N, C-alpha and C positions, 0 to 999 in steps of 0.2 A: 892529520894525525893528532894535532893538539885537541881538536874537537872530540875525537874518539876517546882520548884520555880523560876528558871531562865528562863524557856521556857514561862511561862504564861505572864510575863511583855513584853517579846519580841513579842509575838503574838499580844498583845494589841497595842504595838507600831506600828507594821506593819499594823494593821487594821486602826489605827488612821491616818497613813500617806497615806492611799489609796485614800483619797479624797471623793469619793462618786459618782459623776456624770460621767458616762462612755461615754457621748456624745463627739464627736471630737471637739477640740478647733477651734474657728472660727478666721480666720485671715482677718481683715478688708481690708488689702492691696491686697489680692489675687483677681485675675480676676473673679473667680466664685462668690465671695461675692459682687463684685461691680455691678453685674447685667449684665455684658457683657458676650457674648458667643464667645469662640474661634472657628472660622471655620477651619476645617482641610483643608489643601491644596488639591486641586483636580488634581494637576500635576501628571503625570505618568512618570515612569522611561523612558519609550520608547519615550517620547516627549522631553527629554533633548537633547540639542545640544552641542556637544563636538568640540572644535576648532581643525583644522588640526594640526598635530604635537604634540597634547597633549599626555603625557605619563602617563598611569595609574600606572605604576610600580614606587614605591617610593624608592626602593633600588636596588642595583646591586653589583655583586662581582667585586673586583679589585685585580688582581694578581700582587704581588710585588716580583721582583727578584733583589737582590743586590749582586754584586761581586766587592768588594773594593780592591782586591789584597793586603790583609793585613794578617799578621800572628798573630798580637796581638788580644786579646779578646776585643771586643767593646760592648757597650750597646746601643741598638736601641730604639728610641722612634718615634712614628708617631703621629702627632697632626692634628686636623681638624680646629683649629683656631690659628692664630698668628698675630702679628703686626710686623712692620719694624721699628727699632730704627733709630736714627740720622745718624748712620754710614752705614745704609743699611743692617744690620744684622737682620735676622728674629728672633723674640722673641716669643717662644711658650706660649699659654695659657694653663697652667698646667691642668686645668679642662677639656680640650678638647682632652686629650691623648687617642688615639684609641688602640694602642698596644705598648708594651714595652717588651724587652727581650734581651738576649745575642746574639751577632753575633760571631761565632767562625770562624777563618780563613777568615774573611771578607765576608762570604757567608750567605745569608738569602733568603729563599723562603717561601712565605705565601700568604694568601688571606684575605682581609678585606672586609667588607660590607659597601659600601658608600651609603649615601642617596642623593636624588636629590637636597637637600638644600646645600650639601657640594660642594664648588666651587674649593677648592685647599687643598693640604696637605703639611705639613712641615715634612720632614724626617731628623732626626738627628741620627748620630752615634758617640757616645762619646768613647774615649779611656779610659779604666779602670784606667790606671796609671794617667791620667789627665795631662800629660806633653805636649800633642799636642792639637791644636785646633780641635774641633769636625768637622766631615763632616756634611754639611747641604745642603739640596736641597729642593726647593719648586716645586710642581708638580700641574698643572692645571687639573681639573676634568670637565666633565666626561671622563673617559678612562677605558679600560678593562685591560690594562697591563702597569705596570711601570717597566722599566729596568734601573738600575743604575749601572754603571761601572766607574772605573777610570783608 
């Protein structure tokens, strides 16, 4: 009985909030209400002209092979965006990191997917101990293979 007494006010509250008119609201700023009619384009896909050399493919694989002749464990990061500081050292944009992981014995093999907007990569390999300067190299794209050795 208590539950019934609680349900009745909730039902009346829901009915009262319902509004009444089920007609869709009119937006005076919409083109349909302003009296204009949007004509659909009559262009066909077959009539589109594509410039010579245009590439429909927006991404491609890039194979990366690193052999740094090191026995120490290193930490690898590859970035898609970076800047150059006053000393000429590349400084990565941390939000653009593409891949990160360990390099054991200086060897890494992997594949990343690059987009056509990506123009270069910053490859950094940090020593876990942090006692030596990291290995840094910038690579221009597009390319299918990146080989780094020292």
